[in-house]
Structure formats: C-alpha cells, structure tokens
LUMLO-981172 format. One record per atom (N, C-alpha, C, O): x, y, z; residue in three letters. Coordinates in steps of 0.02 Angstrom, whole numbers, plus 50000, padded with zeros to 5 digits. Layout:
REM residues N
XYZala
...
//
This chain:
REM residues 264
472595021746306met
472835014846312met
473005013646386met
473385017546415met
472755008246416pro
472885007146488pro
473615006046501pro
473975003046461pro
473845008646559glu
474545008046576glu
474715000846594glu
474304997546626glu
475294998246573pro
475484991446591pro
475644991046665pro
475874995846695pro
475524985246694ile
475704984146763ile
476454982846767ile
476724979046727ile
476784985946814ser
477504985446820ser
477724978246827ser
477424974346864ser
478264976446790ala
478504969646793ala
478794968046861ala
478814962146882ala
479014973246898ala
479314972146963ala
478774970847016ala
478924967947069ala
478164972947003ala
477634972047052ala
477354965047047ala
477334962146993ala
477114962247103pro
476794955647100pro
476164956047059pro
475794960947061pro
476034950747022lys
475434950646980lys
474804950247024lys
474774946047069lys
474304954447012pro
473674953847049pro
473354946947037pro
473354944446981pro
473094944047091lys
472774937547086lys
472034938447071lys
471674941947108lys
471794935347018leu
471104935646999leu
470784928747006leu
471094923646990leu
470164928547030leu
469774922347031leu
469184923246984leu
468754927546996leu
469154919246932ile
468604919446883ile
468124913746899ile
468324907946901ile
467504915546912val
466994910646931val
466484910146875val
466054914546868val
466524904846835asp
466074904046777asp
466084896746757asp
466604893546759asp
465504894046739asp
465474886946719asp
465594885946645asp
465544880346620asp
465744891346609asp
465934890846538asp
466684889646535asp
467084894346538asp
466884883346528his
467584881546531his
467984884446473his
468564886246481his
467674884946415glu
468014887846358glu
468164895246370glu
468714897646355glu
467674898846397leu
467784905946413leu
468324906746465leu
468764911046459leu
468314902546516cys
468814903046569cys
469514901946542cys
469974905546559cys
469594896846500ser
470254895446471ser
470494901346429ser
471084903146432ser
470044904246390met
470224909946348met
470444915946391met
470924919346375met
470084917146446leu
470244922846489leu
470914921846525leu
471304926546530leu
471044915746548val
471684914546581val
472254915746532val
472764918746550val
472174913346470glu
472684914346419glu
472774921746403glu
473334924046391glu
472234925546402tyr
472264932646384tyr
472544936846441tyr
472934941446430tyr
472334935246503leu
472504939546560leu
473224938746582leu
473504943446612leu
473534933046569gly
474234932046588gly
474704937346560gly
475054940646599gly
474724938246495pro
475154943346465pro
474964950446485pro
475374955046478pro
474354951446508glu
474144958046530glu
474374959546602glu
474244964946628glu
474704954846633gly
474984956146699gly
474574953446757gly
474654955746814gly
474134948546744phe
473714945846797phe
473844938346806phe
474004934846758phe
473774936146867asn
473804929046883asn
473084926646895asn
472804927746948asn
472794923446844ala
472084921546846ala
472004914046857ala
472354910046826ala
471534912346901glu
471334905446909glu
470574905146904glu
470234910146914glu
470324899246890thr
469604898646877thr
469304893046919thr
469624888146937thr
468664893946935val
468254888546964val
467574888846928val
467384893946900val
467204883146931gly
466604882746891gly
465954882946929gly
465414882046899gly
465974884146995ser
465354884347033ser
465434888847094ser
465984890647114ser
464864890647123gly
464864894947182gly
465214891747242gly
465644894947272gly
465044885447260pro
465384882247316pro
466144881947307pro
466524882847354pro
466354880547245ala
467074880247231ala
467394887147241ala
467954887647265ala
467034892447221ala
467294899247230ala
467374900847304ala
467884903647325ala
466874899247344leu
466904900747416leu
467454896647449leu
467794899047494leu
467544890347427ala
468074886247455ala
468754889147438ala
469204889347480ala
468834891447376arg
469474894547356arg
469624900747396arg
470184901747418arg
469124904947407leu
469234911047446leu
469394909447518leu
469734913347552leu
469164903747542gly
469324901747611gly
470044899447618gly
470304899247674gly
470364897647563his
471054895247566his
471564900947563his
472144899947581his
471364906747541gly
471844912247536gly
471544918047497gly
471084917147458gly
471814924047508pro
471534929947476pro
471684930447402pro
472184927747378pro
471244933847367val
471364935847298val
471254943447294val
470974946447340val
471484946347239asp
471414953647232asp
470754955747201asp
470534961447211asp
470444951247163leu
469814952947130leu
469464946647107leu
469784941847087leu
468804946747110val
468394941047087val
467974943247027val
467644948447029val
467994939246974val
467544940146917val
467024934746923val
467174928846918val
466394936746935leu
465874932046956leu
465274932146909leu
464954937346900leu
465134926446879asp
464564925846834asp
463924925346875asp
463914922246928asp
463384928446851val
462734928146886val
462444921046880val
462184918346930val
462474918146821met
462164911546809met
462664906046824met
463104904546783met
462594903046882leu
463054897746903leu
462654891646927leu
462094892446950leu
462934885646921pro
462594879746949pro
462664879647025pro
463134882547053pro
462204876447058glu
462204875347130glu
462024881647170glu
461524881747205glu
462434886847164leu
462284893247196leu
462304898647143leu
462764898747102leu
461824903147144ser
461834908647096ser
462404913447113ser
462654913447169ser
462594917347064gly
463104922447076gly
462904927347130gly
463324929647169gly
462254928947135phe
462024933447187phe
462124930547257phe
462334934047303phe
461974924047264glu
462074920847329glu
462814920447346glu
463004921347404glu
463224919047297val
463954918947309val
464184925947331val
464584926547377val
463944931047297leu
464124937847315leu
463914939447386leu
464284942447425leu
463304937447404arg
463054938747472arg
463514935547524arg
463664938547575arg
463724929447511arg
464154925947559arg
464854928947560arg
465174929247613arg
465104931247502ile
465754934547501ile
465724940847543ile
466174942147583ile
465194944847534arg
465144951247569arg
465044950347645arg
465194954847684arg
464804944547665ala
464734943247736ala
465414942047768ala
465484942247830ala
465924940647727leu
466584939047753leu
467104944447740leu
467504945947784leu
467114947347680asn
467634952147664asn
467404956847608asn
466844956347583asn
467844961447590arg
467684966547540arg
468094965847477arg
468214970747442arg
468314959847461val
468684958847399val
468284961747341val
467674960547337val
468594965547297pro
468224968347239pro
467914962847196pro
468224957647184pro
467304964047173val
466944959147133val
466654962547071val
466314967647076val
466804959747013ile
466494961846950ile
466014956346929ile
466214950646920ile
465374958146921met
464864953246901met
464824952846825met
464874957846790met
464724946746801leu
464584945646730leu
463834944246723leu
463584939546753leu
463484948346685thr
462764947746679thr
462564946446607thr
462954947346560thr
461944944146598ala
461684943046530ala
461564949646496ala
461354954546528ala
461674949946432arg
461564955946393arg
460844958246399arg
460384954346388arg
460744964546418gly
460084967546422gly
459724966446488gly
459184969146498gly
460014962446534glu
459684961046597glu
459874966446648glu
460294965346691glu
459544972246643glu
459704977846687glu
459574976046760glu
459934978246805glu
459054971946772val
458894970146841val
459474966446874val
459614967546933val
459824962146836asp
460404958646863asp
460954963546883asp
461274962746935asp
461064968546841arg
461594973446855arg
461424977346917arg
461854978346960arg
460804979646922val
460604983746980val
460634979647044val
460894981947094val
460364973547041val
460374969247101val
461094967847123val
461244968147182val
461524966247075gly
462224964947092gly
462554970847126gly
462904969947176gly
462454976747099leu
462754982747129leu
462464984147198leu
462824985947244leu
461804983147205glu
461494984347270glu
461744979347323glu
461744980947382glu
461944973447301met
462184968447348met
462934969247364met
463204965647405met
463254974047330gly
463944975447347gly
464454973947294gly
465054974147307gly
464234972547232ala
464714971747177ala
465034978547162ala
464724983747171ala
465654978447139asp
466004984647123asp
465874986947052asp
465904992847037asp
465744982247007asp
465614983946938asp
465274978046905asp
465204972746936asp
465064978846843tyr
464754973346806tyr
464964973846733tyr
465184979146709tyr
464904968346699leu
465044968146627leu
464544963346596leu
464454957746620leu
464224965546542ala
463704961446510ala
464024956746460ala
464474958646422ala
463784950546460lys
463994945646410lys
463594946646345lys
463004948446349lys
463884945346288pro
464604943846277pro
465014950246283pro
464764955746271pro
465644949546302phe
466084955346311phe
466764953846279phe
466924948046266phe
467144958946268ser
467824957946243ser
468304957446301ser
468214960946351ser
468804953146297pro
469304952746351pro
469634959446365pro
469814960946422pro
469704963446313arg
470014970046322arg
469594974446368arg
469864978046410arg
468924974046361glu
468484977946404glu
468524975346476glu
468524979346523glu
468564968846484leu
468634966046552leu
469284968446584leu
469284970246643leu
469824968446547val
470464970846574val
470394978046597val
470654979946650val
470064982246556ala
469974989246575ala
469574989846639ala
469744993946682ala
469044985846647arg
468634986046708arg
469044983746768arg
469004986746822arg
469424978446759ile
469834975846814ile
470334981046837ile
470414982246897ile
470674984146790arg
471174989246808arg
470844995246843arg
471124997946890arg
470254997246820ala
469915002846851ala
469725001246923ala
469815005446968ala
469474995246936val
469284993347004val
469904992847048val
469894995147105val
470444989847023leu
471044989147064leu
471354995947079leu
471644996947132leu
471305000647032arg
471545007447047arg
471155010547103arg
471435013947146arg
470485009447104arg
470085012147158arg
470295009247225arg
470345012847275arg
470425002747226val
470624999547288val
471285002347313val
471395003047373val
471725003947266ala
472385006547284ala
472375014047297ala
472895016947314ala
471795017247290gly
471755024347303gly
471905028647243gly
471985034647249gly
471935025547184asp
472015029247122asp
472655033347122asp
472665038847093asp
473175030947155gly
473815034347155gly
473875040147202gly
474385043447203gly
473365041547242gln
473395047047288gln
473765044947352gln
473865038947365gln
473965049947392ala
474315048447454ala
473865044147498ala
473295045947512ala
474125038547519val
473705033747555val
473815033947630val
473545029847666val
474215038747655asn
474355038947727asn
473925044047763asn
473975044647824asn
473505047647727gly
473125052947758gly
472435050747781gly
472185045347764gly
472145055147822ile
471465054347846ile
471055060047818ile
471245065847824ile
470485058447787val
470035063547761val
469415063647806val
469125058347820val
469215069547829gln
468655070047874gln
468155075247852gln
468325080247819gln
467525074047869ala
466975078847859ala
466475077747915ala
466115072747915ala
466445082447962gly
466005081448020gly
466195075048056gly
466785074048072gly
465705070848071pro
465845064548106pro
466125059048061pro
466295053648085pro
466165060447996leu
466395055447948leu
467155055647943leu
467465060947939leu
467455049747943arg
468175049047939arg
468345043747887arg
468105038147890arg
468775045547839ile
469005040847788ile
469745039647799ile
470145044347798ile
469935033447809asp
470635031447816asp
470855028747748asp
470675023147729asp
471255032747712leu
471445030747644leu
471935024947644leu
471965021147595leu
472315024247697arg
472795018647700arg
472425012047710arg
472575007047678arg
471955012147756ala
471575006047771ala
470995004947723ala
470684999647722ala
470845010047681arg
470295009747633arg
469635008147669arg
469275003547649arg
469485012047720arg
468865011247757arg
468605018047777arg
468985022947783arg
467955018447789ala
467635024547813ala
467215022847873ala
466905017547876ala
467215027347922asp
466805026147981asp
466505032648006asp
466745038047990asp
465985032048045val
465665037548079val
465655035848153val
465345030948173val
466005039948192asn
466065038548264asn
466295031348276asn
466035027848320asn
466795029248236glu
467115022648241glu
466655016848220glu
466825011048232glu
466085018348190gln
465665013148162gln
465825012348088gln
465705016848048gln
466095006648070asp
466305005348001asp
465705005347955asp
465205002047968asp
465745009147900leu
465205009447851leu
465195003347805leu
464705002047771leu
465734999547804glu
465784993447763glu
465644994947689glu
465204991947659glu
466014999747662leu
465915001947593leu
466304997547544leu
466834994947561leu
466034996747485thr
466414993747431thr
466914998847406thr
466895004647425thr
467374996647363ser
467885001247338ser
467575006947298ser
467815012547300ser
467045005447260ala
466715010647221ala
466375015747266ala
466435021747255ala
466025013347317glu
465685017847363glu
466185022147401glu
466065028047412glu
466735019147421leu
467255022947457leu
467545028447414leu
467655033947437leu
467685026847351arg
467975031847306arg
467485037447292arg
467685043247290arg
466845035947284ile
466335041147274ile
466315045647336ile
466305051747329ile
466305042547395leu
466275046447457leu
466895050847464leu
466845056647484leu
467475048147448glu
468095052047452glu
468065058147407glu
468245063647427glu
467835057247345leu
467775062847298leu
467295068147323leu
467435074147317leu
466745066047353leu
466255070847379leu
466535074647439leu
466425080647446leu
466905071247482val
467205074647540val
467725079547517val
467755085147542val
468145077647469arg
468675082147445arg
468385088147409arg
468715093347404arg
467765087647384ala
467455093447351ala
467235098747400ala
467025104147380ala
467285097247465asn
467145102247517asn
466445105047510asn
466345111147510asn
465955100647504ser
465245102247502ser
465005105047435ser
464415106547428ser
465455105847388lys
465245108047321lys
464995102147281lys
465165096347295lys
464605103547230thr
464325098347188thr
464865095247144thr
465275098747115thr
464865088547142val
465295084847096val
464845082147040val
464345078847054val
465015083546979thr
464585081646924thr
464565074046916thr
465025070446937thr
464025071646886arg
463955064446873arg
464515062046827arg
464775056546836arg
464695066146777asp
465245064246732asp
465895063246770asp
466255058346759asp
466055067946816asp
466675067446854asp
466665061446901asp
467165057846907asp
466105060246933leu
466065054446978leu
466135048046938leu
466465043346961leu
465835047746880met
465865041646840met
466585040246818met
466825034546824met
466925045346791thr
467595044146765thr
468105043146821thr
468545038846815thr
468055047046874gln
468555046746927gln
468425041146977gln
468905038447006gln
467795039346988ala
467645034147038ala
467555027347005ala
467775022247033ala
467235027146947leu
467085020646916leu
467535019146856leu
467525013546830leu
467925024046834gly
468425022746784gly
468165022246713gly
468505019346670gly
467575024946699arg
467325024946630arg
466845030846622arg
466615033846671arg
466715032446559arg
466295038346546arg
465555036646558arg
465355030846553arg
465175041746572leu
464465040946586leu
464075039846522leu
464155043646473leu
463655034746521leu
463215033346465leu
462495034246488leu
462335033046546leu
462045036346443pro
461355037746464pro
460995031746496pro
460575032746539pro
461165025746476thr
460815019846503thr
461155016746563thr
460905011846591thr
461715019446584asp
462105016446638asp
461865019246705asp
461945025146718asp
461565014946746arg
461305017146811arg
461755015146869arg
461565015746927arg
462365012846855ser
462795010446908ser
462975015846958ser
463005014447018ser
463105021946935leu
463275027346982leu
462695028647030leu
462805029447090leu
462095028947004asp
461505030147047asp
461425024547099asp
461245025847156asp
461565018447078thr
461495012847124thr
462025013247179thr
461865012147238thr
462635014747161his
463165015547211his
462995021147260his
463095020347321his
462745026747235val
462565032247279val
461985030247325val
461985032047384val
461505026647298ser
460945024247339ser
461195019847396ser
460975020547453ser
461655015247380asn
461945010947431asn
462315015047484asn
462265013847543asn
462685020047460leu
463065024347505leu
462605028047553leu
462755028647613leu
462055030647527arg
461575034147570arg
461305029547624arg
461265031447683arg
461115023547604arg
460835018847653arg
461325017147708arg
461145016747767arg
461955016147689lys
462455014447739lys
462595020347786lys
462715019347845lys
462595026347759leu
462685032247802leu
462095032947850leu
462185034347909leu
461495031947824leu
460895032947865leu
460865027947923leu
460555029347975leu
461165022147915lys
461165017147968lys
461545019548030lys
461385017448086lys
462035024048020val
462465025948077val
462435033348094val
462665035348148val
462155037648051thr
462135044748066thr
461585048248027thr
461405046147972thr
461315053648056asp
460855057948020asp
461185064648004asp
460845069447984asp
461835065048014arg
462195071348004arg
462565071747937arg
462795077147918arg
462625066147902val
462985066047838val
462545062647787val
462295057147797val
462435066047731thr
462035063047678thr
462295065247610thr
462655070147605thr
462125061547559val
462295063247490val
461675065847457val
461165062347451val
461715072047435gln
461135075447406gln
461185075747330gln
461715077247303gln
460635074347296ser
460605075247224ser
460515082547207ser
460115086147238ser
460895084847158val
460815091647132val
460545090947062val
460895088547017val
459945093047052arg
459555091546991arg
459955093446928arg
460175099146920arg
460015088646885gly
460325089746820gly
461075090746822gly
461385092246771gly
461385089946881thr
462095091346888thr
462485085446915thr
462905082646880thr
462345083646977gly
462735078347008gly
462535077347080gly
461945077147097gly
463035076647123tyr
462915075247194tyr
463365079547237tyr
463905081747215tyr
463155080747299ala
463555084547347ala
463475081447415ala
462945078747432ala
464005081847455leu
463965079447524leu
463695085047568leu
463935090747565leu
463195083447608val
462865088447650val
462955086347723val
462825080647741val
463185091147764leu
463255090147836leu
462735094147872leu
462605099947855leu
462435091147923thr
461955094747965thr
462155093748038thr
462445088648056thr
461985098648080ser
462135097948151ser
461645093148184ser
461845089148227ser
461005093548164thr
460505088648184thr
460035087948125thr
460065091848078thr
459605083048128arg
459135082048072arg
458695088048062arg
458495089448005arg
458525091748114ser
458045097248109ser
458375103948097ser
458015108848086ser
459055104348099ser
459365110848096ser
459495113348026ser
459655119248017ser
459425109047976gly
459505111147907gly
460215110247884gly
460675109047924gly
460315110847819ala
460975109547789ala
461445115247806ala
461245121047807ala
462075113547820val
462575118547834val
463135118347782val
463615122147787val
463075113947733ala
463585113547682ala
463545119547637ala
463015121047609ala
464105123047629ala
464105129547595ala
463915128947522ala
463545133047496ala
464175123747488gly
464075123447416gly
463505119047395gly
463445117547336gly
463085116847441ala
462565112047423ala
461895114147451ala
461565110247485ala
461695120247437ala
461035122547459ala
460495118147429ala
460545115847372ala
459975117147468glu
459445112647446glu
459125115447382glu
458815120747384glu
459195111947325pro
458915114547263pro
458155113647261pro
457895108547283pro
457815118647237thr
457085118247231thr
456895112947181thr
457125112947124thr
456465108347203gly
456225103147158gly
456735097747142gly
456655094047094gly
457275097347183ser
457765092247171ser
457465085347178ser
457085084047225ser
457625080947132thr
457355074147134thr
457915069247124thr
458455071047100thr
457785063147142glu
458255057747129glu
458225055947055glu
457705056947023glu
458775053347028pro
458755050946959pro
458235045446952pro
458135041446998pro
457915045246896thr
457405040146884thr
457735033446872thr
458335033046863thr
457335028246873gly
457605021646861gly
457565017446924gly
457295019746975gly
457825011446920ser
457745006646975ser
458295007047026ser
458315002847071ser
458745011947021ala
459315012147066ala
459115014247136ala
459475012647183ala
458575017847145glu
458405020747210glu
457815017047242glu
457335020147264glu
457865010647246gln
457355006847280gln
457455007247354gln
458015006847377gln
456925008047392gly
456965008247464gly
457275014647487gly
457355015647547gly
//
C-alpha cells in the first residue's frame, strides 16, 4: 500500500492536460484526498501557458489533444525544463509509449486506467525526483561522469547530460553498482517503481536514451547490455583501449533487447 504523503508537507502540484473534462473532474476529486493539488487544462497551448506562469511538480499529459499533440507539448516542455511528465496513451498503442519515452517522458499510462494506478505512478516518479529517500547532499562519480544528487543532474566534464528523472535514477543505480551488472528486474523496481512485465519496453527505451545522451559528450562511459541479465556501466580510458570495468566484461554474443526501444 503506498505511503501517505505527510500532512505537514506541502501538497505536490500536478497539472493534468486532457480535453476530457469529465475525466479531469474525476481526477481532481480523487487526487485531492490522496495528498495532491491538481489543476487541469484542456489543450496544449493552455498547458504551456500555465507552465509559463509558475512551476508544477508533475505533468500528466494526454497524447491526443486539440491544437497541439501531446508529443509536441512534451517537446516544447523539454526545451524549457525537466518537470516530470507522465504520458496518457491509447490502449495498445505501443508506438505512442515508445515515442513519448524517447522524447523525454518519465512514464506512461494507457487509457483507460484506474485512478489508483495513476496515483502509484505519480508517487513513483516523485520519489525518483526526490532521490528515493537517499542522502541528497552527496556527489556520485565514475570516471569523468559526475552525478549531483542534490541538484538532480549529471554531467561529464561539466557538460550537463539533461537527463529525465528516470534516466538519472537508472544511471545512479548503475554507478552505485561499481561496474557490476544490475538486473532488469532491479532497475525496473528501483528506478521506475514497478515490476518488470514481458511486454513493457520502457526500461529499454530509457536506457537507449541514456546511451545517446552519454555518447553526445563522451566515449569513455557507456551502458552495456548483459545478455539475459541486465545492464552494467562500462568505463574505458579511450574508445580503442577496451573496457576496464571489473564486473562488466564484454559478454560473447551480447545483444540489445529486441523491440522498438533501440532505434538509432
């Protein structure tokens, strides 16, 4: 059972972006007693205007919106800030989920959904943003990679990787594993806040995004797939010198997980 949010703490501010007014009203009524301050808008331009007036703690964003699609709204949000975003997608539309994650969404939920499930997803994402209760004053480092847990950012040689909260939490777990393999189950539960299901490709997509962002700034840090097991962080002195990570020797025949998560 999810832990209640402390009454002494300020209620997290949620922005729900959906043109289904009945759904929005129901969510506002449900989320209030759960400890959230939720407001709603019915279009992409209205969402962007609201975000321009002041910060929120999390955005719940429908893919199908009038005027601007949810994807375009997400793209514009990510050009400005890293507020956590949970996308609402059509049931069975895997392409929407993958595209949303690749564009920087932190999680997704397929319609129709239960409000209870949405609350669980919101709490999981907010825990990631807060560091999941871990000491937030420390610096975690691996080679040229530096994670500032207080600022919730990662950089390589002072170049910000611009990670989402999910990508940052995955990277933190891999760094803390000290080059050893972290299983897909552990990454899923500890980074994304839910158990791994056979059809869920969100972890693979987040890892793919993380790899691309690392590759933009360094060739010394990469996330390696360990066949049938999980992922490990690999450090190299140069691209040609080979892996030096003790617990992540290059597995023979290692391949990326199948599916659409590893495009490009």
